[in-house]
N, C-alpha and C positions, 0 to 999 in steps of 0.2 A: 626496646619498644618496637611494636609491629610497624612495618612500613605500609602506610596507607597512601597508595599512589594517587587516587583522586584528590585528596586534600593537599598532598604535596604539590601536585601539578597546579592546582588552583592558586596556591600561595606563590609559586614561582612565576606563573603567568601574570599574576597581578603585579609582581615586582618588575617584571619585564616591561609591561605596559607603562607603569609609572616612570621607570628609568628612561624610556625612549620617547616619552611624550610630555613629561611635566614641565620642561623648559621651553616648549614651543609656543609661539605666539597664538597658534590655533590648535590646542591640544586635542580638541574633539575630532578634527579632521585627521590628525595624526593617529588617533586611536582607531578610527575606521579603516585607515590604510593598513595599520599594523594588524588588526584583527583579520583582514583578508589574507595577509601574508602568513599569519599564524595558522590559518586553516590549511595551508600547504605544508608548513614546516613542522607542525605538531607542537607539543608542549615545550616550554622553556626548561632548560636543564643547567646543571652546574659544570659538567665536564663529560667528555666522550669516553667510551670504552676504547681500548687500544685497537680493536679490530674494525672500528667504524670507518666506512669509506671516506668520510671527511678527512680522516687522518692518514689512511693508507693509500688512497688514490694518487695523491701527489708525491708518491714515494721517490726519494732522491737516490736510493740505493745505499744510503748510510745505515750503519748498524746501530746508530744512536736510538735510544728509546724515545719515541715521540708521544707525548701525553697532552700537549697543549697546542693550540692554534699558532701561538707565537713562535713555535719551533719549526713551522712549515714554511719553507722559502716561498712557495707559491702565494702565500697569504701576506706577503710583505705589504705594509701600509695599513693594515687593519687597525681600527681605533674605535673605542666605545662600542664594544661588541657584546651581543647577547646570543647565547647558543640555544639551539632547539634540537629536537630529535632528528630532524632530517637535514639540518644545516644551520646557518647563522646569519644574523644581520649585523653589519658593521658600518660605522658612520665616520669616515675620515673627514677632516676639514678641507682637504685638498681635492679639487675637481680632477686634477691630473692623476692623483693617487687612486681615486675611485675608478677612473677609466683604465688605468694600468692593471688594477686588481681584476676587473672584469675580463680584460684581454688575456691576462695570464691564466686565470682559472678556466676560462673557456677552452683553452688548449689541453686541459687535463681530461682524459677520457673518463666519463662517468660523473663529472661535475658540471654544474650549470650556474652561471652568475649573470646578474642583471642589475641595473640601477633603478631606483625608485624616483619618480618625479616629485613626490611630496617629501618634505624634510622629516627626519626623525632625529631624536636626541637634541639637536639644536637647529635653528633656522639657518645656520651657517654651515651645516654638515651636508655631506653628499652620501646618503645611505646606499649600500650595496647588499643584495641578497645573494648568498651562496648556498646551493643545495646539492645533495647527493642524489642523482637521478634514479639510482637503483634501489633506494630505500623506500620500501612500501610499508605503510602502517596498517596494523590490524585494528579491529574495532575498539580495542582497549587503549589505543594510542601508542602501543609499543611496536617495535620493528617486527615484521613477519618472522616467526620463529625459525622457519626453514632457512631463511637468509642469514639471520643472526648466528645460528649454529654453524652454518657453512663458513662464514667469514671468521668466526672465532676459531674454528678448527684449523683453517688454513693459516691464520696468523700464528697460532700456537705451535703447530708442527714446524712451520718455517723458522722458528726461533731455536730449534733443537741444536743445530750445528754450532751455534755460538754460546750455548748455555753451559754454565759451570755447575749449577745446582738446580734442583726442581723446587719451585715455589709452591707452597700449599694454597688451597682455596682461600683460607683466611688471610694469608699474606697479601694476596693480589686481587681480591674480589672487586675492589674499586676500579681496577684497570680492566676487569672483565665485564662488570655490570654497568659501569659508568656511574656518575654521581648526579643526584643523591641515589642511595640504594638501601635495600634491606638486606636480610641474610641470604636471599636467593632471587631477588627481583629488583627492578628499578623502573624508571620511566622509559628506558630503552628496551628492557627485557622482561617479559612476564614470567611467572613462576614455572610454567612448563619449560621454557627455554633455559631459564636459570638453573633448574634442577639438572637438566641434561648437560649443560656446560660444566657443572661441577663433576658429574660422572665422567665426562670426557677428560677433564684435567686430571682427575685422580687415576684414571686408567693409564694415561700417558706417563704420569709421574711414576706409577708402580712398574711400568715397563723398563725404567732405568734410562730412557733416552735422553733425559736432561741432566743426569747425574744424581748424586745423593740428594735426598729430600731435606730442604731447609725449613725448619719450623721457627717461626718468630712471633706472629700474632697469636694472641690468646683470646680472640674475639668469640671463639666457640663457647667460652665460659661466660656466665652472666656477669654483669657489672658488679654485682654484690660479691661474687666469688673472686673476681680480679682485685677488687678492693681489699678483700680479706687476705689474699696472698701478699700484696704489697705491705699491708699493715703488719702482718705477722713478721715478715723479714725485717722491716725497718725497726719495729719495737724490740725485736730480739737483738738486733745489732746494738741498739742503745743500751740494753740491759748488760751486754757483754763488753761494752767499751770501758777501758780503764781511765778515761778522761784525758789521756795524753797521746796515745798511739793514733796515728793517722790511718794506718792500715793494719788489719788483724784478721784472723780466721776464727770461726766458731762452727760447731757441729749442730745440726738440727735435722731431724727426720731422716737420719742416715746420710745426709749430704754435708760436704764441707763448703761453708759459705765464706766467701772472701768479701770483707767489708771495708769501706772507706768512710770515715767520719770526719767532718770539718766544721769548725765553728765559723759560720758564714761571715759574721761581722765582728768576730773576736770580742763579743760582749756577753756570751752565754745565753742569748735570747733565742737563737735559731741554729740548729744543727743541720748541715747538708749531709745526706746519707746515700750511699750506693752499696748495693749488695749483689754479688755475682756468684753463680754456681757454674763450675766447669768453664768451657769455652762459650759462655753465654747460653748455656743450657737453660738458665733462668736468670733474669735480671730485673731488679727493682730499684727505684730511686725516689727520693722525696725529702721532706724536711720534718724535723721534730721540734716542737716548742715546749720546753720543759715546764714553764710556769703554768701552762694550760693543759699539760699532758695531752697534746694534740699533734696529729700528723697530717701532712698533705703529701700527695704522691701522684706520679704519672702511672699509666697502665703498665703492668709488668709485661715482659716479653720472654719468649723461650719455648721450650718443649712442653706440650700438654701433660705428658706423663710425669715430668718432674714437678710442674706447677701444682698438680693436684695433690701432691704430698703435703702441701702447706695449707690445705683447706680444713 
């Protein structure tokens, strides 16, 4: 489905306003205060891209992958938090926790924190606003493309020394575009920046600096095609099952498929099935219901070239 940024932003902004004001004694005042803050912070979002200053500025020097605010030591004490393109609002119940958060964040170059006088989330909470000072928004509400591309490139190249494999665009685009996102844009990144981010990643991957390319996600294929791949592998496994073996192999489309079949509840109602080709060159799993001749399954994963053999 096409990613429609305006409608997605409207929906997330409405949820943010409801979450932060519905329990207040005076929700209308809370909404006015919040709308003013949102003018500065931009649209509400679900999660930051890895390169966002909110995540990278408080860098502790650790090699741990940081994807969430809760992993950042400088943000200790955050509670009831809503994220936005330029920063976040958090509403701890402790006055001291709010003061400590402001004090700690203010020491981080490139970040700014301040307390709000009016309550949000709860009349007993002490809201704090944290924003990345260097994040400038374009007219469409996304981060200025030049900055986004620079931060992405710097973050990506910096990870080369510890990399063991090169991750494809489809494997890690949530970490590059932020959440929610489409195939090449998000509420953080417009299509211009997203397209160039993909080109940069693929050029770096092809250089070999990260190691061998690891294919996993098959999101480049349509949902209908991914369903077809899983359906084909699961049904073929059932057809080739001798009703007793838990593990067996079968040949299909020139590939040796390693299957595992288990009667989930030992009643013949539901079969749990896993099918693997090679060292996870392709993997599918799901369930088969014999009485209804019906399957359910998760998305397959693996290499695109192998997966397309089963379409």
